[in-house]
MIKOLKOL-745638 format. One record per residue (C-alpha): residue in three letters; x, y, z. Coordinates in steps of 0.02 Angstrom, whole numbers, padded with zeros to 5 digits, always signed. Last residue first. Example, Ala and Ser with C-alpha at 12.3 -4.5 7.8 and 13.67 -1.06 7.14 Angstrom:
REM residues 2
SER+00684-00053+00357 ALA+00615-00225+00390 
END
This chain:
REM residues 300
LYS+05439+03109+03994 VAL+05617+03052+03955 ALA+05587+02872+04009 VAL+05722+02783+04107 PHE+05822+02630+04056 ALA+05936+02530+04171 LYS+06108+02476+04116 ASP+06207+02346+04208 GLY+06337+02400+04335 LEU+06523+02364+04320 MET+06581+02537+04267 GLY+06463+02628+04383 PRO+06277+02660+04390 ARG+06238+02637+04204 VAL+06090+02740+04144 ALA+06017+02724+03970 LEU+05893+02865+03941 VAL+05743+02836+03829 GLY+05685+02902+03661 GLN+05508+02943+03608 GLY+05509+03124+03669 ALA+05645+03176+03547 THR+05562+03088+03400 ALA+05537+03232+03276 SER+05674+03339+03353 PRO+05813+03213+03326 VAL+05933+03223+03474 GLU+06080+03334+03527 PHE+06111+03287+03709 ALA+06148+03401+03857 THR+06203+03363+04036 ASN+06134+03449+04188 GLY+06180+03450+04373 THR+06189+03359+04538 ALA+06338+03286+04631 THR+06313+03189+04792 GLY+06429+03130+04933 ASP+06362+02982+05032 LYS+06536+02903+05041 TYR+06663+03014+04957 LEU+06647+03102+04790 ALA+06795+03142+04680 SER+06785+03292+04563 THR+06778+03249+04378 THR+06591+03227+04348 ASN+06533+03403+04389 ILE+06356+03423+04323 ALA+06325+03572+04212 GLU+06221+03715+04281 PRO+06185+03779+04105 GLU+06274+03662+03985 ILE+06439+03696+03899 VAL+06433+03603+03733 SER+06514+03448+03659 LYS+06411+03366+03525 GLU+06455+03181+03517 PHE+06524+03186+03694 SER+06351+03189+03775 ASN+06312+03015+03714 ILE+06190+02964+03580 THR+06142+02780+03561 ARG+06040+02728+03410 GLY+05890+02613+03437 ASP+05762+02683+03315 ALA+05673+02781+03452 THR+05837+02859+03503 VAL+05941+02804+03652 TYR+06011+02945+03760 ASP+06160+02908+03870 VAL+06197+02927+04056 SER+06360+02852+04120 VAL+06427+02837+04297 PHE+06616+02815+04314 ALA+06630+03002+04280 PRO+06554+03026+04453 MET+06733+03017+04519 GLN+06780+02900+04661 GLY+06827+02918+04845 ASN+06999+02888+04919 PRO+06927+02791+05067 ASP+06834+02677+04943 ASP+06676+02624+05037 GLY+06541+02638+04905 VAL+06381+02740+04915 TYR+06433+02881+04797 THR+06281+02984+04750 VAL+06245+03044+04573 SER+06103+03164+04535 TYR+06023+03198+04367 ASN+05962+03340+04258 VAL+05946+03295+04075 LEU+05940+03439+03952 ILE+05879+03416+03773 TYR+05959+03497+03622 GLU+05872+03495+03455 SER+05888+03411+03286 GLY+05810+03431+03114 GLU+05946+03550+03058 ALA+06100+03528+03166 PRO+06099+03600+03340 PRO+06171+03773+03370 ASP+06354+03780+03419 ASN+06400+03833+03596 PHE+06529+03973+03592 GLN+06415+04105+03667 ASN+06385+03999+03822 ALA+06230+03961+03925 ALA+06114+04052+03803 LEU+06142+03919+03671 VAL+06095+03782+03794 ALA+05939+03871+03854 ASP+05881+03908+03677 SER+05909+03727+03623 ALA+05807+03655+03768 ALA+05670+03576+03661 LEU+05645+03438+03791 THR+05690+03463+03973 VAL+05716+03301+04069 GLY+05702+03286+04258 ASN+05777+03216+04417 ILE+05857+03061+04341 VAL+05922+02975+04498 VAL+06085+02879+04513 ARG+06153+02784+04663 TRP+06331+02721+04650 ASP+06450+02596+04728 ASP+06359+02430+04750 SER+06236+02476+04614 GLU+06083+02589+04615 ILE+05952+02664+04503 VAL+05821+02763+04599 SER+05671+02813+04494 GLY+05638+03000+04477 ILE+05584+02993+04295 PRO+05486+02835+04262 SER+05566+02665+04229 PRO+05575+02608+04050 ASN+05466+02468+03980 GLU+05536+02423+03809 ARG+05707+02490+03855 THR+05703+02394+04017 GLY+05691+02482+04185 ALA+05626+02339+04289 LYS+05636+02151+04273 THR+05805+02135+04183 ALA+05874+02278+04287 THR+05855+02175+04444 LYS+05730+02221+04578 ASN+05794+02221+04756 GLU+05722+02388+04807 ALA+05840+02532+04799 ALA+05936+02579+04955 GLY+05873+02733+05045 ALA+05863+02902+04963 ASN+05965+03042+05040 THR+06003+03153+04891 GLY+05914+03133+04725 ALA+05782+03009+04782 GLU+05716+03118+04922 ALA+05535+03125+04862 SER+05541+02946+04803 PRO+05530+02867+04631 ALA+05512+02678+04620 ALA+05667+02573+04645 VAL+05790+02497+04522 LYS+05934+02381+04562 THR+06095+02355+04464 ASP+06198+02205+04519 GLY+06211+02129+04345 SER+06401+02138+04340 GLY+06422+02223+04172 PHE+06588+02159+04107 ALA+06577+02171+03918 ASN+06472+02327+03900 ASP+06569+02419+04034 PHE+06734+02369+03957 SER+06675+02431+03788 SER+06628+02599+03865 GLY+06795+02610+03954 VAL+06888+02567+03794 VAL+06793+02701+03700 ALA+06829+02832+03835 PHE+07010+02776+03842 PHE+07027+02798+03654 VAL+06941+02968+03656 MET+07065+03031+03787 PHE+07212+02955+03694 GLY+07158+03041+03533 VAL+07140+03207+03622 ILE+07321+03195+03682 THR+07380+03146+03507 GLY+07284+03291+03431 VAL+07366+03413+03552 ILE+07539+03351+03498 SER+07498+03352+03312 VAL+07419+03526+03324 ILE+07572+03598+03412 LEU+07694+03525+03284 ALA+07586+03581+03138 THR+07584+03758+03207 VAL+07774+03759+03225 GLY+07795+03692+03048 MET+07675+03822+02979 TRP+07766+03961+03069 LYS+07941+03915+03006 ALA+07956+04009+02841 LYS+08100+03944+02735 ASP+08280+04004+02725 LYS+08352+03835+02776 VAL+08239+03686+02808 PHE+08268+03636+02989 LEU+08092+03677+03051 SER+08017+03573+02911 VAL+08098+03416+02981 ILE+08009+03436+03148 SER+07842+03469+03062 LEU+07863+03316+02951 ILE+07895+03204+03102 PHE+07744+03267+03199 ALA+07631+03259+03045 ILE+07679+03078+03018 PRO+07647+03041+03202 LEU+07474+03123+03186 LEU+07422+03037+03025 VAL+07429+02856+03083 TRP+07345+02886+03251 GLY+07212+02989+03166 ILE+07172+02849+03046 ILE+07162+02724+03191 LEU+07041+02836+03284 ALA+06912+02832+03144 GLY+06765+02750+03232 PRO+06790+02851+03391 VAL+06799+03017+03297 CYS+06907+03147+03386 SER+07070+03071+03321 PHE+07003+03090+03143 ILE+06994+03279+03161 PHE+07167+03293+03240 GLY+07243+03183+03104 LEU+07167+03292+02969 VAL+07235+03448+03052 ALA+07407+03369+03073 VAL+07414+03311+02891 ILE+07372+03486+02830 LEU+07501+03564+02945 ALA+07638+03441+02894 ILE+07602+03474+02710 LEU+07616+03661+02739 GLY+07778+03639+02836 LEU+07851+03537+02692 THR+07802+03673+02569 ASN+07887+03808+02672 GLY+07852+03975+02589 GLN+08002+04085+02551 LYS+08087+04198+02674 LYS+08093+04380+02622 ALA+08271+04435+02581 ASN+08363+04536+02711 THR+08486+04637+02607 PRO+08673+04602+02609 GLN+08783+04754+02641 PRO+08894+04806+02495 GLN+09081+04800+02540 ARG+09166+04963+02580 ILE+09340+04975+02500 GLU+09470+04986+02640 ASP+09543+04815+02605 PRO+09570+04863+02422 SER+09677+05012+02478 GLY+09599+05183+02470 TYR+09579+05289+02315 ALA+09575+05476+02329 PRO+09509+05569+02178 GLN+09623+05706+02107 GLY+09567+05886+02101 TYR+09592+05921+02283 ASN+09779+05906+02271 PRO+09841+05928+02447 GLN+09968+06066+02472 GLN+10147+06013+02506 GLN+10218+06120+02644 GLN+10351+06249+02602 HIS+10524+06248+02681 PRO+10594+06134+02547 LEU+10533+06244+02407 THR+10385+06196+02309 GLN+10369+06145+02127 GLU+10202+06202+02053 SER+10287+06312+01924 SER+10361+06161+01847 ALA+10530+06076+01849 GLY+10570+05960+01705 PRO+10737+06040+01673 LEU+10800+06143+01815 GLU+10760+06324+01806 PRO+10909+06439+01819 THR+10925+06544+01971 THR+10931+06727+01929 MET+11062+06854+01971 
END
């Protein structure tokens, strides 16, 4: 006896005791929440125009801050660069490295600007308040270390630019004793050999080396730095050149930043970039302390 087929039933119908077989022919679709979302790609960050402007302004400000006559320009540009660099760091999806670099350059430039400013102010103070107590004595064999007090000759009578004192003369104030021990003309090779990063002199110029000794003869119990003593080169046409105009690392450079106590002496070299044609025609302007008058010493 056969069981009649129910209408609509197919050959694929299973009995209750049989397990339903999966249909591998039909695609399986998950719920919308289970659909995998595409992962965002890391797009390359675009250039930061504001950061570039900040970097350019910072570099210009740094350059001007190193020039005594253009300090005011540097002081205007550096704060602008600082502000622009800070703002550029908050621009979304833009490169940050230029803003960070501009920030660092603006900060360093400000520090350098203050150093140059104080150097200029100190020089102006020296020129305005020279006390006239500078004395000059003839050279002595022990002038650089244990020389006695200079003879009582004022700078207006000895050591003028028109009639400079000879090398080895003792230049003294109440606090400092200075002796120019020697001057080496055409010393460019020695300066360049002292450090690989020293720049060669400009065309038509050369380096000269001035060796001098500074002795503290004051009574400050805390001592004083030889930086209060200044030695400059004055060209034949009356232009002053200081050692900061072309910064190099000299061979056996003098240490002017360590304090000296009574009768303490520092000796060493400082370099000047001077015109080659008239290098031997210039003179050295020596100021023994902030309040001392200048005395002039021949270079040969």
